N, C-alpha and C positions, 0 to 999 in steps of 0.2 A: 413405822416410818411415816414420813411426812408426805410422801408422794401419793397422788390420787391414783385411782385404778387405771387411768390411761397412761401412767408412767411418764407423762411429759409435762405435768403441772403439779403444783404443790398446794396443800391445804393452807399452810401458813407461808407467806412470802418472807424473804430474808429481812426486809425492813420492818416487819411486824413483831418480831420476837421481843425486842427491848420493851415496848409498851406492855405486852402481855406479861412479861416477867415483872415489871414494876407493879402491875396491878395485883399480882399474886404474892409478892415478896413478904408482906406483913403476915399473911396467913401461914406461909412457910416458916417464918420466924416463930410464930406462935406454936406451931407443931414441933419445931426443932427444940424449943425451950424445954419440952418434956424429956428430951433425949440428951441434950448437951450437959455434960458434967452431972449426969444422973438427976436432971431436973432442978439443979441448984440456982438457975437463973430464971427470973420471970421473963415473959415475952418482952416487956419494955426494957429490962436490963440487957437481954441478949441483943435487942435491936440497937442499943447504943454501942455495943461492943463490936458488932460485925461491920465490915466495910460494904455497905449495900451497893455502892457503885462498882466495886471490884467483883462482887458476887454476880451482878448482872452482866458485867463485861465478860467474865469467865464463862457464864452460862451461854451467852450469845456466841462466844467463840466455839463452844462445843456444839451448839445447835446448828451453826452454819456449816459444820462439817458434813451434815446430812445432805447437803447439796453437792458435795464434791466426792464423797466416797460411797461405795456400795454398802449394803447392810452387812455383808460378810467382812468387809475391811474395817468397818466403823469401830467395832469394839477394840481392835488392836490399836488404832490411832488414838482413840479416847483414853485407853489405859496408859499409853505413852505420855500423853499430856497430863493426866491426873498424877502420874508418878513424879512429875516435875513441880507440883504444887507443894506448899508447906505440909509436911507429914506424909507426902506421897511415897517416899522411899519405904517407910514402914508399912504403908498400906499395900504397896505392890509386892513386898516380901511375903505378905500373908495370903495373897491370892494364888 
């Protein structure tokens, strides 16, 4: 969780996530290229296919939930949101 030991402050502030995600996205695409379609896309090919702005927006949306929900509630809320993304219904049926 993102909360510090005092439970009243956070390690990462809500307005810091987007920059952090932008900084790491290329590395994540590189790693994902080994998994997506059994590695058939190079990192540069995958980077042109994915919607980077949408990925960052979706990730920020999920990360911001950590400020509103307890650790116990969070997985249920996140699973509900993920089930609404493309391919989400198939994914939720498998868990």
